[in-house]
N, C-alpha and C positions, 0 to 999 in steps of 0.2 A: 542836451542842450547844443552840443556842437553841430549836430545833425539839423536842428532847427535853423541855426545861424547859417548854415550852408544853404539850406532850402530858401531862406530869406534873401540871401545874397543872389541865388540863381533866379529868383522871382523878380527882383529888382532889375537884374540885368535883362530879363526877358521883357518886362513892361516899359523899360525905359528906352528900348529900341524904336527906331522909327518904323513906320509900317514897311517902308520900302527895304529897309535893313533886314527886318524880319522875313520879308518873302524872298529876298535874295538869298539869305541863309536857307529857307525852307527848299529852295530849288538847287542849292548847292550839293555837291556829292557827299558832304558830311552826313552822318546817320541821323543827327539830332540839330535842331528840332525837326520832328517828322510827324507822322499821321496822328500820334497822340497828342502832341502839342496842338496840331490844327483843330482837332476834336475838341480839346478844352477851351481853346480860344473861340470856336464856335458857340460853345455852351455860354461862355462868358459874354458874348454879344447878345445871346437870347435874353439872359438875365438883364442886361444893360438896357435893351429895349423896352422890357417890361417896366424896368425902373422909370424910363422916360415917360411911359404911358401914365405911370402913377404920378409923376411930378407935373404933368400936363392935365391931371384930373383934380386940380385944386380949385380953391376960390368958393365964392359964395354958391355957385351952381351946383357944387359937389359937397356942400358942408355937411349934409346928412350922413355922407360916407367917409368923412375925413380920416377918422381912426382907423376904419378899415384900410384905407388907402396907405397910410402911414406905415400900418404893420406890414402890407404886401411888399412896399418898397424895401423895408428893413429886411425881409427874408430875400428879396431879390439882390440886394446889395451883398448880404453875407454869402450867397451862393456865387455871384461875380467873383468875390474875392477868394473864395474856396476853389473855384475853377482855376484862377491864375496860380494859385499855390499847386494845384494838381498838374499843371503844365510843366512847372518846375520839377515835380515828383516824376513825372514821366520821363523826362531828360535824364534825370538820376538814376532811376531803376533800369532804364535801357543800358545806361553806361555801366551799371553794375553787372548786367547780364553779359556784356561784351568782355569785361573785365574777368568774369568768372571762367569763360571760355578760354581765356588766354593763360590760365594758371597751368604750371608744369604738371607732367603725368609721367614721370620717368619711373616711377615705382608704384607698388600697390596703395601706399599710403597716400602718396599725392594724387593718385587716380580718385580715391575714395574722398578724401577733401574736396577735390575738384568737383566731383559729381554732386557732392552734398550742396556746395555753394551754388552751383548751377540751378539746382533745383529750388534752393531758397529764392535765388534772385528771379526765377521765373514766376514764382508765387506773387513776389512783390510787383513784377511787372504786369501781372494779370489783375492785381488788386487795385492799382491805380486807376486803369479804365473803368473797372467795375464801380469804383467810387464816383467817378465821372458820370456814369450812367445813373446812378442812384441820385446824385445831387441835382443834376439837370431835371430829372424826372419830377422833382418836386415844384418845378416851375409850371407844369402842366395845369394843375388846378389853380393856379394864379393866373395863367393865361384864360382859363375858362372864366374866371370871375371877372377879370378885366374886360373880356368880350362883353360881358353882360351890364357892368356897372361903371366902367372907365370912359373916358372921353370918347364919344363915337366918332370924333374926326380921326381918331389915332386907331380906329380898329384894324386897319391894314397892317399897323406896326406889330399889333398882337398877332396877326396871321404870319408875318414874317418871323416873329420870335417863335412861333410853334413849329415852322419849317426848320428853323436853326436848332430847336430842341431835337426834332427828328433826326437831323443830319448828325448832331452831336452823338446821340445815343446809338445810331447804326454805326458811326464810325467808331466809337469806343467799344462797342461790341465786337467789332473785328480785331481790335488789339487784345481784347481778353481772349478770344478764341485762338489766336496765333500762340500765344504763351500757354494757354491751358492744354493744347493738344500735345506739348512736350513734357507736361508733368507725369512723374512716374507714380505719384499719389492719385489714384483714379477717384478716391472719395472727395478730394479737393477739386479736382478737374471737373467732376459731375456737379458739384455744388455750384461752382462758377457758372458752367453752362445752364443749370436750372434757374439761377439768378437772372442771367441775361435774358433768357426766355420769358419770364415771369414780367421783367421791365418792359420787355418790347411788347407783350401783350397788353400791358397796361396802357402803353402809348396808342396801340392800336385801338383801344376801347374809347380813348378820350379824344385823340386827334380829329376824327371826322366830326364829332359834335362841335367841337370849338371852330374848326374851319367853316362849318355850316353857318355858325353865327356871323364869323367874318364876311363870307361870301354874301350873306344878306344884308350886311352893314355896307358893303362896298358897292353893292347893285343899285 
């Protein structure tokens, strides 16, 4: 319960910053927020844009798909909030990795404990961006559906969301890789790499078709 409260506090601190404050801290010499947080916020923006498309695909003209639109918006909202949680998680797990490296190693017992905690923290640090990839990938079929049934005046926003999904997934993947490469457990490392490959393959399959609809809609 305590961990959840800490995460909630970190989440509120993150989202309550002004955009200028966040960017200033991102540019600073502090390690966090870093690339993981940037990836998560990019995914959150993709979800928010798709929610906007849903919210502007309302009224009598879209009455036949109202239930579908409401459901899609609900999923987008859930993912947006999860991505913000994952941004806070990313900061926490990175700090845990750094803390584990600072542990004493003056005798064999300390060295063994330090090594074990480093490995545990690296697994957690890889799992957070992996979860980002999984969550944001769920937006792809939503974008595909909205490109077909959503407000045609917002087709460009669907396209922007798809590009943001791509950016989030590609960026989160790098964070998985940099942590996975340091894992002593090759089974876990291989599983992480396989999952990233599968998710990126799914993106490669869906993205062109969605963007083709978008290009047709804006031409």
